[in-house]
Phi, psi and omega in degrees: 000127183292147177274124180271122178263120181290124179287129181297144179293149176288152180287131178296145181219136173258149176237130175244132177243118179268119179257106193270039183234140178220158172293319179204160180270132175287155186293340186253355193278130173241013173289153180285116177202159181237131177275087184202158169225047181279118186303321182295323177291318177302312183294318180296318177298314183298315179298316183294314184292325178291320176296320179296318178298317179298317180297316183288328182300329179292341181267359186230049182290339183258022179243149173239122181284120180245354173216141173227133184227121176260111181238184184195204021052193179228095180306323181294330177292326177296325174107155184294322183300313180294317179297321179295320178298317179295318180296323177296319178297321179296315180296324181288331188249352177229157174275101184263126179299141180299334181253024182300143172280121184235110189247144166228143176274148177211155171256149183304328184284347182244023177262128176224159178300320180300313179300313184295316181292323179295314182289326176298319179292334180276000176101001174294135185227007179215139182235135174248110186258121180275100179261310175074314182204157176258008183254115184297324178293322177293319178301322177296316179300322182285346183082020180285138185269035183206166173255170177291326177300320176296323179296316179297316178298318179299316178301315180297322177295319179299315180295316181296330180286352174109006179281130183248009178220095184243129176251143178239132175265132176230156178234145175228173186074032185275163182306123178072003184284137175249165187297326178292328175297317183293315180293328176293322176300314179300315180299317180296314183292324180295337176295338178286337178067053176285166178272341188209140176225133173249129181242113184244134173284138176297128176239127181276111183264143177301142177087356178265158177305323180297327181297331182285340183234025187308316185292342182260005187277344182058055181280146175300146179286175185300319181295319179293319179296322177296319178296322177297317180298311182295327176295321178295317180301312182292317181298312183290324176299319180292343179254018172088015179263139177262129175277112182250356176204163186314313187250005190235138185223141183213160168290164185306126175079008186241041172295158172283103183297325180293310181295331177297334176298320179297321187274345182243012175080020177287165180270145178207152177241135179248142179232144182101155184299132180089353182286148179249157179223151169224099192216131177054040176084358182240149177238139178205159178235142179272151184302140178273063184204109185299314182296321178294324178294313181298312182291326179295318177292317183293319187256001180076025180275178181282124179247007184260141173268332186205136177220123181212147173263126189271119177298155185298322180294325176292323175298324179297320177294322178294324176303316180293312184297317187274316181296326181283355168286341189248167176286351177289320177067201184233160185213144187303302186298319179300315182292311184293320180292323183282318190247355181054042176235148182286141180271342184308310180300327178289321181296326177299317178296315182294324177297321177299317182283338173295321180294336178268004181065029177261342182217157178210167181242132182282173178298335180268005176090006180274140177270130178226157175272151174274168175306319176293328177293324177300326181293335179242027185299327180298319179293319180295315180297320178300315178299318181293319181293323176296318178296321179293319181298329182273356185276152178260132181304146175287154176274139176293142178271000000 
């Protein structure tokens, strides 16, 4: 009787495609994007990203793609035809799982029935809709190119087109916003009954229009912003949402599988200007310059801004920083086995924060942060990294 040798499973891989086009730039946005609909740029980008995908696919024969995420920019503004061409290139050059999570971001003003039906037919099965606020005056301040009524109509169209996994992006800590405004926004959006909600605090980034007028924005203070965050946690919990990451909440079983790769150390490849990758032990970012990206792919030039191999101790620090963003948390055996570093010094730090109600331990022994702990997570991570830096590696057995 022949001996059957089990073929090892392929390594899971995520793919991110950065679509750097928008109808207009928001006042707070520091992502790489261009407010244009110039056909030559669209065509040049499409050719370059498909060629890049083909080139990279040859380097990943032992990987199976289980998540694909189209972000931006505004992928829906780029259009269904272009997104479909890119998705076809991914399928042709990578081994894509039949049940892969395939997400695209969209703004309410660029959602149409035609776009939705085309992408649904192409296998897209998750939509991330950028609503941000239910207040039209606030949307104008933010530079958003839509109204809340358009957002509601877009959501209804997405649902009618057959999508059963819809995520909504919201922002809090907005100019002049009070906590009652924020809770009212949550109540309104929850009436739509999405599967997933992301709640992000407004952060004023250097180089954005908001940065130039920061002092005149009348932003909520830190305490008010913290109260808004905790109100979101309680409100969403009461409506059946599980908080699985600092800013992300979902119905049961509907976490963003792609984003979890970032937070749990999974491998991913990024395509398009400004996209990042963590692949085969190396991390790199592509240049935030569309023309440089197009010419680099066409002529075989350098398209990377940064390429580095991450040392194991640095990976250990990332494990702490990223896992503690999530409800998965960290665990002694997992940490020591992976990084050959002692967990004891970290546990001393975590016990201190448990007494402050910032951290807790699950029934399975995993350490996680509480909602109040998330508010001071930077301080907790700093304490943990200092403890890790002073630790002596374990000896291999």
